[in-house]
N, C-alpha and C positions, 0 to 999 in steps of 0.2 A: 460385519465390520464396515462394508461399503455403505450400507444404509445409514449407519451411525455417522460416518464421515460426511456423507451427503447432508444429513440434518445439521451437523456441526458447522459445515461450510455456510449453509444458508443462515443459520443462527448468527454466526460471526459477521456475515454480510449485513444482516439487518442491524446488528449492534454497531458496526462501523458506520453504516448509513446514518444511524441516530447520532453518533459522535460527530459526523460531518454536519448534520443539522445544528447541533448545539454549538459547534465551532463557528457557524455562521452568525450566531448571536453575539459572539465575543469579538468578531472582526474589528469593530471600531476601537477596541481597547488594546490591540496589539501594537508593539513598537512599529511594525510594518503592516499596515492594514491590507495592502495588496497581497502580501504573502499570506495573511490571514484568509483572504478570499481563496487563495490557492489551497490552503489547508482545508477549508470548508469543502471545496470541490474534490480534493483528494479523498476525503472521507466518503462523500457521496459516490464517486466513481469507483473507488476500491471496494466499497460495500456492494455496489452493483456487480462488480467483477466476481466477488466471492459468491453472490447469489447465483450468477450465471454458471460459474464453475460447479457449484453444488448441484444445480439443475442438470448439468451434463455429466456429472460424476459417474453415473452408471455406464456411460459409454466410453470412459477413459480406461483403456486396457493396458496396464503396466505390470511388469513382473517383479517378483522379489520384494525388495524394500522400497522400490520406486514410488508406489502409491503413498507410502508414509512420507517419503522425502518431499514429494510434490505437495502433499497436504500442508506440511509444516513450512515449506518455502512460501506457499501461497499466504498462509497466515502471517508469517514474519514480514514478507514483502509489503503486504497491504497495510498492516498496522504500523509498521516502521515508516512507511511512506507518509501516512497521516501524522504520526508523532514527530518525525523529523521536520516536516513542513510546518507544523504547529510550533515546534521549538524555534525554527528559523524566524517565524513571525513574532514570537515573544521576544527574542533577543535582538532582532533586527539584522540577522545574518544575510549575506548575499551569496554565499557559497553555491556555485554551480547553478545559480538562478539569476542570470544577468538581467532579465526583464522584470521579474517580480521583486528582485533584490536591489534594483537600481536606486542609487542615492542612499543606501543603508549599509552599515557595516557593524560588526560585533567584534569584541576582543578576539585575538588570534585563537585562543583555546576553544571558544565557542564556534568560531568559523570552522576549525578543524573537526570538531564533533559533528557539526552539520554536514560537512563534506563527507566524512566517513559514513554517516547515516545514509546520505543520498547514493554513495557508491555501492554500499551493501544492498540497499533497496533495489537499485538498478540490476545488480547481478541476480538477486533473488527472484524478481519479477520476470526477468528474461529467462531464467532457468525454469520457472513455473510454466511460462508460456510454451517453451520448447518441449518440456516433458508432457504437458497436456496435449499439444499437437501430435507428438509421437504416439501417445496413447489413443488418440482419435483417428489415427491413420487407417486406411481401408485394409481390411484383411483379404487375402486371396483364398 
């Protein structure tokens, strides 16, 4: 199962990297091109993160259901980060993005959806990083 998860993390990393590249082509067409640039970079960086996590997966030692939880949190956090940032670029939201959202705003419902997306992304990525670090700690 570990080999399969490793392969899947690397595959999803490459796919998300590709989505980031394609997002770069769409940047000028977004309501907020600066947020479009952020979405492009989120795809590239989160794809790279998944590839790195996949490469290190054999060294992550977690017990019980924690490998499964970490795997799915990583996938949710990385894809949702790209998707939420892309949505913010499309609708012109500025939620939780004071620099990239400067001068833009979206209707309240769209701002709320983007805010919730960014909050859940933050929690998922933080949990993924903590779990991976815990799984990589030195054994006595």
